[in-house]
C-alpha positions in Angstrom: 57.6 -70.1 -34.7 55.0 -69.2 -32.4 57.2 -67.1 -30.5 58.3 -65.0 -34.2 54.3 -64.7 -34.7 53.5 -63.3 -31.2 56.3 -60.9 -31.8 55.0 -59.6 -35.5 51.7 -59.3 -34.4 52.6 -56.9 -31.0 54.5 -55.1 -33.5 51.8 -54.7 -36.1 49.3 -53.8 -33.3 52.0 -51.3 -32.0 51.9 -49.7 -35.0 48.5 -49.7 -35.6 47.9 -47.9 -32.4 50.3 -45.1 -33.1 48.6 -44.3 -36.4 45.0 -44.7 -34.8 46.5 -42.0 -31.9 47.7 -39.4 -35.1 44.6 -40.0 -37.1 42.8 -39.2 -33.6 45.0 -36.1 -33.0 44.7 -34.5 -36.2 41.1 -35.1 -36.0 41.0 -32.9 -33.2 43.2 -30.9 -34.5 40.9 -30.6 -37.5 38.1 -29.7 -35.2 39.1 -27.3 -33.5 40.1 -25.6 -36.7 37.0 -25.8 -38.4 35.0 -24.8 -35.2 37.4 -21.6 -35.1 36.6 -20.7 -38.5 32.6 -21.5 -37.5 33.1 -18.9 -34.7 34.7 -15.9 -36.9 31.8 -16.4 -39.5 29.1 -16.7 -36.9 30.8 -13.1 -35.7 30.7 -11.9 -39.2 27.4 -12.6 -39.8 26.4 -10.9 -36.4 28.8 -7.6 -37.6 27.2 -7.3 -40.8 23.4 -7.7 -39.7 23.8 -5.6 -36.8 26.2 -2.7 -38.0 28.1 0.0 -36.3 29.7 0.3 -33.3 27.5 -2.4 -31.6 28.1 -4.5 -34.0 31.9 -4.1 -34.6 31.6 -5.0 -30.4 30.0 -8.1 -31.1 32.2 -9.6 -33.5 34.8 -9.9 -30.3 31.7 -12.8 -29.5 33.9 -15.1 -32.2 37.2 -14.2 -31.0 35.9 -14.7 -26.8 35.0 -18.6 -28.2 37.9 -19.6 -30.0 40.3 -18.3 -27.1 38.3 -19.5 -24.4 37.6 -23.3 -26.4 41.1 -23.1 -27.1 40.0 -23.0 -30.1 43.1 -23.4 -33.5 42.5 -20.3 -35.5 45.3 -19.0 -38.0 45.8 -15.2 -36.0 45.7 -17.0 -32.4 48.8 -19.5 -34.1 50.9 -17.4 -36.0 52.2 -15.5 -33.2 53.6 -18.7 -31.5 54.8 -19.9 -35.2 58.6 -18.8 -35.8 61.0 -20.5 -38.1 58.7 -23.9 -38.3 55.7 -25.3 -38.4 54.3 -23.7 -41.7 52.6 -26.7 -43.2 50.6 -27.0 -39.7 49.6 -23.6 -40.2 48.7 -24.0 -43.3 46.5 -26.6 -42.6 44.8 -24.7 -39.8 44.0 -21.6 -42.3 42.5 -24.3 -44.5 39.8 -25.4 -42.3 39.5 -22.4 -40.7 38.1 -21.2 -44.0 36.0 -24.5 -44.4 34.5 -23.7 -41.5 34.0 -20.3 -42.7 32.2 -21.3 -46.1 29.7 -23.4 -43.7 28.3 -20.8 -42.2 27.9 -19.3 -45.5 26.5 -21.2 -46.8 23.7 -20.6 -44.8 23.8 -17.4 -43.8 25.4 -15.5 -47.1 22.3 -14.0 -48.8 20.1 -11.4 -48.7 22.0 -8.3 -47.0 24.6 -10.5 -45.9 25.9 -11.2 -49.0 25.5 -7.4 -50.6 27.2 -6.3 -47.5 30.1 -9.0 -48.0 30.7 -8.0 -51.5 30.7 -4.2 -50.5 33.8 -5.2 -48.3 35.8 -7.4 -50.8 34.8 -5.1 -53.7 37.0 -2.4 -51.4 39.5 -4.5 -50.5 40.2 -4.8 -54.1 40.0 -1.3 -55.0 42.7 -0.4 -52.4 44.9 -3.1 -54.3 46.7 -6.0 -52.5 50.0 -4.5 -51.7 47.8 -2.0 -49.5 45.8 -4.8 -48.1 48.4 -6.6 -46.5 50.3 -3.6 -45.5 47.0 -2.6 -43.2 46.9 -6.6 -42.9 49.9 -5.9 -40.7 48.1 -3.9 -37.9 45.2 -6.7 -38.0 47.7 -9.8 -36.7 49.6 -7.1 -34.2 46.3 -7.1 -32.4 45.0 -10.2 -32.6 48.4 -11.3 -30.9 48.0 -8.7 -28.2 44.6 -10.3 -27.5 45.5 -13.9 -27.1 49.3 -12.7 -25.1 46.8 -10.4 -23.5 44.4 -13.3 -21.9 47.2 -16.1 -22.3 50.1 -14.0 -20.0 48.3 -11.6 -18.3 45.0 -13.2 -17.8 42.7 -10.1 -19.0 40.5 -10.2 -22.0 41.0 -6.5 -22.4 42.9 -6.4 -25.3 40.3 -9.1 -27.1 37.5 -6.4 -26.4 39.0 -3.8 -27.5 41.0 -5.0 -29.4 38.2 -6.6 -32.3 36.2 -3.4 -32.9 39.6 -1.4 -33.2 41.0 -3.7 -36.2 37.3 -3.1 -37.6 37.4 0.2 -37.5 40.7 0.7 -39.0 39.9 -1.5 -42.1 42.6 -4.1 -41.1 41.9 -7.0 -43.2 41.5 -10.5 -41.2 42.1 -13.1 -43.5 40.0 -15.6 -41.7 37.2 -13.1 -41.8 38.0 -12.0 -45.3 37.4 -15.9 -46.0 34.1 -15.8 -44.6 32.6 -12.3 -46.5 34.7 -14.0 -49.7 32.1 -17.2 -49.1 29.2 -15.0 -48.5 29.5 -13.1 -52.1 28.7 -16.4 -53.7 30.2 -18.5 -56.3 29.1 -15.8 -59.6 30.6 -13.2 -57.7 33.7 -15.0 -56.6 34.3 -16.6 -60.2 34.4 -13.2 -61.7 37.0 -11.1 -59.3 39.0 -14.8 -58.7 42.2 -12.9 -60.6 42.0 -10.1 -58.2 40.9 -12.0 -55.0 44.4 -14.4 -55.3 46.9 -11.9 -54.7 44.8 -10.0 -52.2 44.2 -12.9 -50.2 47.7 -14.2 -49.9 49.1 -10.8 -49.6 46.1 -10.5 -46.4 47.6 -13.3 -44.8 51.1 -12.8 -45.3 50.1 -9.5 -43.9 48.7 -11.2 -40.5 51.5 -13.1 -40.3 53.8 -10.6 -40.2 51.9 -8.4 -37.8 51.5 -11.1 -35.5 55.1 -11.4 -34.8 55.9 -7.7 -34.7 56.1 -8.6 -31.1 59.1 -10.4 -31.4 61.3 -7.2 -32.1 60.8 -6.0 -28.6 61.7 -9.2 -27.4 65.3 -10.3 -29.1 65.7 -13.5 -27.8 62.3 -14.4 -29.8 63.6 -14.0 -32.8 65.7 -17.3 -32.7 62.6 -19.4 -30.7 61.1 -21.8 -33.5 58.0 -21.0 -31.1 56.5 -20.4 -27.7 56.4 -24.1 -25.9 52.9 -22.6 -23.9 49.8 -24.3 -25.8 47.6 -21.6 -27.3 45.0 -21.1 -29.5 
């Protein structure tokens, strides 16, 4: 009887330990995804306040921190997610956006809010399909930047790629998430019908762009994703 109880206690402790470990693991991923969103939002705030080429270059700060500290950013992970793992990718984007909203709640006033509204209104005027197609370019640049560092040890694709996608007007789903949050609640409510299809299109476009490199590496088309952990 005592042996039976001891066995049951050990099993119970083992189950609790596994569940606790998974919880801690998930909390770590949530934190890393949240902080990635914070980094992009800080970069976005800097860009809106500084403007011009200098602002574009300073936006790269956000991506540099994400890569250096291995935070989890949707456009950093998408290029390594193929055939599976989409639920985790969706959760990553969700916490990226939560991080963006946290910063937007603080910085989304005055000129930041006005410039954010101008950016989003321009996106809406272009239409969801055009924005989706343009966001493919951003996804391609982001994967080039991440692979450049992870696989070749160079920061150059990131340092030049970030100003490039901004100058081209390519939407980045996390950065645009910050701009939308900085627009304010009234703006979002008034434009919700246009924002939803627009945002879905740029998320899909970013994902497609992040995986364009697979066309040049046919063997990767049948692989669920690279084993190496990336940002």
